[in-house]
N, C-alpha and C positions, 0 to 999 in steps of 0.2 A: 145512481147518483139520483135518482126523482127516491129512488125508498130513504134514500140515505139526510133529503132536507124532509122526506116529511116525519122519517122519525125525530129529526133536528129542532123539526114545528110541533109535532105535539109535546116532544119533555119540556118547549120553553114553554108551550100554551098550559099544559100542568102547575108547571110551576109557577106562573106567573096571574092563573087566575083568582082573585082572590077571597072566589068563597069558598074554596078549598085550602088554601092557606092563608088564614087569620096571620100576617107578621109582626113582630110587634120586638123592641131593639133593646136592650136591657143594660147598664152600664155595670159593671161588679168592681169594689173596690173591700181589701179584706186583704189576710195579712196569710202566708206558709209558712210550718214549720219543716222541716227536710228530717228525715231517717226518722220518725214520728216513733217507732219499734223503741231505737236506742234510747230515745232520750226521757219517755217512757222508765225506763229499767237504770238509767245513769245511776251513781252513788252522787247524792248532796251536793251541790257544786260541779260537780259534771257537766251536767245536761247542754252545753253551751259551747261541749270540747266536743261533741259529737254531734250536734245538730246546727242546723241554725236558725232563728228565724227572719223572713223577710216580709215587703210589703207587697200584695195585689194587685191588678189595675188592668182591666179587659172589658170585654165588651161581649154580647150572643147578640141570638135575634134567634125570638121563637116562630115557625113556624107550623100549628095548629094542625093536624092531619082530624082528631078530631077532638069530643067534646074533651075525652079523658086524657088523650095521644099526643106528642107536642117531640118534631123532631128539631134538635139544638143544634146549629151549630155556635162554636166560642171559638175563641182566642182569646189568652193571656197574656203579664211581662211579669215579673219579679221585681221588684223597686223596694232599695239601688242596687246597683248591679259587682256583684263581690267583687273582692280582689282577693290576691292571694294572700300568705302568711309574709311573703316579703315584696307584697308593694306590687311587683311587675305585673301580674299576671289580672285583667281580667275576664269577668266570666257573666254574659248576659245570656237567661235565660227567660223561652217564652212558651208559650204550649197549646196547640191545636187541636182542639177534638169534637166531637159528633156525639151527639146523647138521645135519649131515648128517656120524654119525660113522662112519667104517669101520674096526671090528678090524683088523692087518693080521697081529698078533700076540697073542700071552697078555699083552704088557709094552706095544704100539706101536703105538696110531691116529691113523689120521691125519682132522680135520672141516674141513671146506668148509658155508661159509654163510652167508646174509643177514642186513643188520639198521639200524638205525638209531640216528645217533648224534645225542644233542640238547643240546645247548652254549646254557645261560640267563647271560646279560650282565646283574648289576645294576648301576647306578652309581649314586651320589648328586651330587645338584646341590651344587658343592665352586667356589668360586674359587681354584684354582691360580697360584700363582707359583713361573715358570722364565724361567730365563736365557735373554736371547738376541742373544752376543754380549757389549760393557761393560756392559752391564747387564739390570735384570729385566721381563715383561710380567707382567700380573698373565689368565692362563684360566679359564674357568668350563666344567666339567665339566656335561653337565646331567642330569635328573635322571628314570631309563627303567628300564626293563625288559625285553629283546629275548632273541626267542629263536631258532635257529636248529635245522633236522634235514634231519641227513644222509642217506644211503645210502647205505651200507656192504657190501661181501663182507670174510668172513674165512679165510685159512688157515693152520692148527692143526697141528699134530705132539704128542703124547702119550705122554711115556716114561712107564709106570707102576712104580717103584723097590721096592715094595710092595703088603702088601694093601689098602690105605687112600688109599696118596699115592704123588701120578705128580707131573710136570714139562712141564711147557707151554708151549709156545715159539710164538707162529705172528706173524705183518701182521694187519692191521688197513684198511683202503683204503675212505679215505672218499669221496664225487662219485667214483668209481671210473670210469664212461661219459664224464666231460667229463676231457678229461687236461690242459690245462689249470689243471683247478683242483684232481685227482689228488693228496691227502693220506695217504702211507703210516706209518702207526705202529708199533711194534713193541710186539711186548707179550709179557712172562716171568710166570709163574705156576705155582704148588705150588696142586695141584686135591688136598682132602681129602674122600673120603668121608665124607656124616657119615652 
């Protein structure tokens, strides 16, 4: 029992040491584009059919490891929450990640990391009339709540154009280990030091 308390004390001491980890909160405001590769290759007028753009709101905290390296846990949500084509299903999307940032110059840094994309689908049971050629038919949507958690990998490049504000562009790959299910999401954010 003493060994566990010593290890726990050492772990907490390392992460609370101000000289080792100088911490700073950052606010992320931006946009994301789903299915980036399909959007780029879609014929004119069909880009919005294969992908969609959503707003992004998030926070991160930089834990400085050295002059060039930092550990950055981050979290963001996508807004507004998506509605299905029938209007009965809401999709809530959020991401939790951990990146290693490498300071390439005073104004430019590169981030690489992994995380989890969490999507929650909420549908309310309703009867919907849909066209079926010459007439209409009634379909019933289930009333349920489902969720999916997908592993992600991300890479981003941040350009600091003032002391407290930077521009970050990058990509987020969900299910990156499975080539048939892999999806690429483009990210563009303004990062503000708080």
